[in-house]
C-alpha positions in Angstrom: -17.5 9.1 10.0 -18.2 5.5 10.3 -17.2 3.9 6.9 -19.5 1.1 7.2 -22.5 3.1 7.2 -21.5 6.1 5.2 -18.6 7.2 3.4 -16.8 6.8 0.3 -13.5 4.1 0.0 -11.1 4.3 -2.8 -8.7 1.1 -3.4 -5.7 1.7 -5.1 -3.7 -1.3 -6.5 -0.3 -0.8 -8.1 0.3 -3.5 -10.9 3.5 -4.6 -12.6 3.4 -7.5 -15.0 0.4 -8.9 -12.9 -1.7 -10.8 -15.6 -1.8 -14.3 -13.7 -3.4 -12.6 -10.6 -4.8 -9.3 -11.2 -8.3 -10.6 -12.7 -8.7 -12.9 -9.4 -7.5 -9.9 -7.1 -10.2 -7.9 -8.8 -13.0 -10.1 -8.6 -12.4 -10.7 -4.7 -12.4 -6.9 -4.0 -15.3 -6.2 -6.2 -17.3 -9.4 -4.7 -16.3 -8.0 -1.1 -17.0 -4.5 -1.9 -20.6 -5.1 -3.4 -21.7 -6.8 0.1 -20.8 -3.6 2.0 -22.8 0.0 2.7 -20.5 2.4 1.1 -19.6 3.8 -2.2 -16.4 2.9 -3.3 -13.8 3.4 -6.6 -11.3 1.0 -7.5 -8.1 2.7 -9.0 -5.4 0.3 -10.8 -2.3 2.2 -11.7 -0.3 -0.2 -14.2 3.2 0.8 -13.9 4.9 0.0 -17.6 3.7 -3.6 -17.5 5.2 -5.7 -20.6 2.8 -8.4 -20.4 -1.2 -8.3 -20.6 -2.0 -6.9 -17.3 -3.5 -3.9 -19.0 -5.7 -5.8 -21.3 -6.7 -8.4 -18.4 -8.1 -5.0 -16.3 -9.3 -3.5 -19.1 -12.2 -6.2 -19.5 -13.3 -5.3 -15.8 -13.5 -1.4 -17.0 -15.7 -2.5 -19.4 -18.2 -4.2 -16.7 -18.1 -1.8 -14.3 -18.2 2.1 -13.8 -16.4 2.1 -10.6 -12.8 0.9 -12.0 -10.1 3.7 -13.2 -7.5 2.7 -14.9 -4.0 4.6 -14.8 -1.1 3.7 -17.0 2.4 4.9 -16.6 4.1 4.5 -20.1 7.3 3.5 -18.5 8.0 1.7 -15.2 8.1 4.4 -12.7 8.2 2.4 -9.6 5.7 1.1 -6.8 6.0 4.3 -4.7 5.1 6.4 -7.8 2.2 4.4 -8.6 0.7 4.4 -5.2 1.3 7.9 -5.1 -0.4 8.8 -8.5 -3.5 6.6 -7.6 -4.0 8.2 -3.9 -3.7 11.8 -5.2 -6.2 11.0 -8.1 -8.4 9.2 -5.8 -11.8 10.6 -4.6 -12.6 8.6 -1.5 -13.1 9.9 2.1 -10.9 6.8 2.9 -8.1 5.7 0.7 -6.7 2.1 0.8 -3.8 0.8 -1.2 -3.0 -2.8 -1.5 -0.8 -5.1 -3.5 -1.7 -7.0 -6.5 -1.5 -10.1 -5.1 -3.6 -9.7 -2.5 -1.3 -11.3 0.2 -3.3 -9.4 2.9 -7.3 -10.4 2.0 -9.7 -7.3 1.5 -11.8 -8.5 4.3 -9.0 -7.3 6.6 -9.9 -3.8 5.8 -12.6 -3.9 8.9 -9.7 -4.2 11.2 -8.3 -1.2 9.9 -11.6 0.7 10.0 -12.1 -0.1 13.6 -8.8 2.3 14.4 -10.0 4.7 11.9 -13.1 5.2 13.6 -11.2 5.6 16.9 -9.9 8.9 15.8 -6.8 7.6 14.0 -5.6 9.2 10.9 -3.8 6.0 9.4 -3.9 2.4 9.9 -1.4 0.1 8.6 -1.5 -3.7 8.2 1.3 -5.7 10.1 3.0 -9.0 10.1 5.3 -8.3 12.8 2.7 -8.0 15.7 2.3 -10.9 18.0 -1.2 -11.0 16.9 -0.7 -11.0 13.4 -1.8 -14.0 11.6 1.0 -14.9 8.9 -0.6 -18.2 7.1 2.0 -18.6 4.3 5.4 -17.4 5.0 8.0 -16.0 2.6 11.1 -18.0 1.8 13.9 -18.2 4.1 16.1 -15.7 2.0 13.3 -13.1 1.5 12.3 -13.3 5.1 15.7 -12.8 6.4 16.3 -9.8 4.1 13.0 -8.4 5.4 14.1 -8.6 9.0 17.5 -7.1 7.9 16.2 -4.0 6.0 13.9 -3.6 9.3 16.9 -3.4 11.5 18.8 -1.1 9.4 15.4 1.1 8.7 15.3 1.3 12.5 19.0 2.4 12.8 18.8 5.1 10.0 15.1 6.1 10.7 13.5 4.9 13.5 10.0 4.6 13.1 8.7 2.8 15.6 6.9 0.1 13.9 7.3 -3.4 13.9 6.6 -3.9 9.9 6.8 -0.9 7.5 6.5 -3.0 4.3 3.3 -4.7 4.4 1.3 -3.4 1.3 -2.1 -3.0 3.2 -2.4 0.8 4.3 -5.3 2.8 4.8 -5.7 6.9 4.8 -8.2 9.0 5.9 -8.6 11.6 3.0 -7.2 14.7 4.9 -4.0 12.5 6.0 -3.5 11.0 2.3 -3.8 14.7 0.7 -1.0 15.9 2.9 1.4 13.0 3.0 1.5 12.0 -0.4 2.1 15.3 -2.0 5.3 15.3 0.2 6.5 11.9 -1.2 9.8 11.8 -3.3 10.5 7.9 -3.0 9.5 6.3 -6.3 10.7 2.7 -5.2 9.7 0.0 -2.6 11.1 2.3 0.6 8.2 4.7 0.0 6.3 2.7 2.8 8.8 3.9 5.2 8.7 7.6 3.7 5.2 8.1 4.2 4.9 6.7 7.6 7.6 9.2 8.4 5.7 12.0 6.8 2.7 11.1 8.6 4.3 11.2 11.9 6.2 14.5 11.0 3.0 16.1 10.2 1.2 15.0 13.7 -1.2 12.4 12.4 -2.2 9.3 14.8 -1.1 6.3 13.1 -2.2 2.7 14.0 -0.3 -0.6 13.3 -2.7 -3.3 13.1 -2.0 -7.1 13.1 -3.6 -8.6 10.1 -3.6 -11.8 8.2 -1.0 -12.5 5.6 -0.4 -15.2 3.0 2.9 -14.9 0.9 2.5 -14.9 -2.7 5.0 -16.9 -4.9 4.5 -14.1 -7.8 6.5 -11.3 -6.1 8.0 -8.9 -8.3 10.5 -7.8 -5.7 14.2 -8.4 -6.7 16.2 -9.4 -3.8 19.9 -7.8 -4.5 18.7 -5.0 -6.9 15.7 -3.9 -5.1 17.2 -4.3 -1.8 20.3 -2.1 -2.7 17.9 0.6 -4.1 15.8 0.6 -0.9 19.0 1.2 1.2 19.8 3.8 -1.1 16.6 5.3 -0.4 16.5 5.1 3.3 19.3 7.9 3.2 17.4 10.0 0.8 14.6 9.9 3.3 16.9 10.7 6.1 18.5 13.6 4.3 15.0 15.0 3.6 13.9 14.6 7.2 16.8 16.3 8.6 16.4 19.0 5.9 13.1 19.8 7.3 11.0 18.9 3.9 8.7 16.5 5.8 7.3 19.0 8.3 
């Protein structure tokens, strides 16, 4: 199936307190998708936001019938929100992307290229030689990211240079089988779904993409880093207990 000629794409966007940027993100995604020759839907999962994110998104919902809003009454985590959106999506292909659109939506063409070559999953990466990181993270965030990757490779070897880029696309059959087994609700869910995909035998391609760091990140450097470290050990335990197979 060639997505540019036929097929159905679902775009899932987890959103927590994104009132400053979500409108611009939706406009960019909608504008791009209207130029393509495939059917699509956009699903925004609002994760217990305390700002006006919901009100901003609802304005766009009134303008287009291809936009669905899912609301978590309390903050459940990015992993939970992505899982909810993916499992409620209908597309032949499912892309999840960060609300700040650090990877421009146009980069999805690079993922489609490999999905059309019999890969089941294609993930955007900032860690490959060909990746175009045009706006870098701060020194502290960048160092924390590299440290997390080294620890992650020691605890759970994935073989990927960058598991945390929030721009990943799944074919329908792989999305259904991977996300139903996901248990991690926080930011380490990316590691988990890639491990599950490998355990399920799905061909996964790491693809260099363009990336521009957003100053509006909601990741708390200390608290979320400790939570992610704890979740790595949970993932390791589940893997050993054969629950991902």
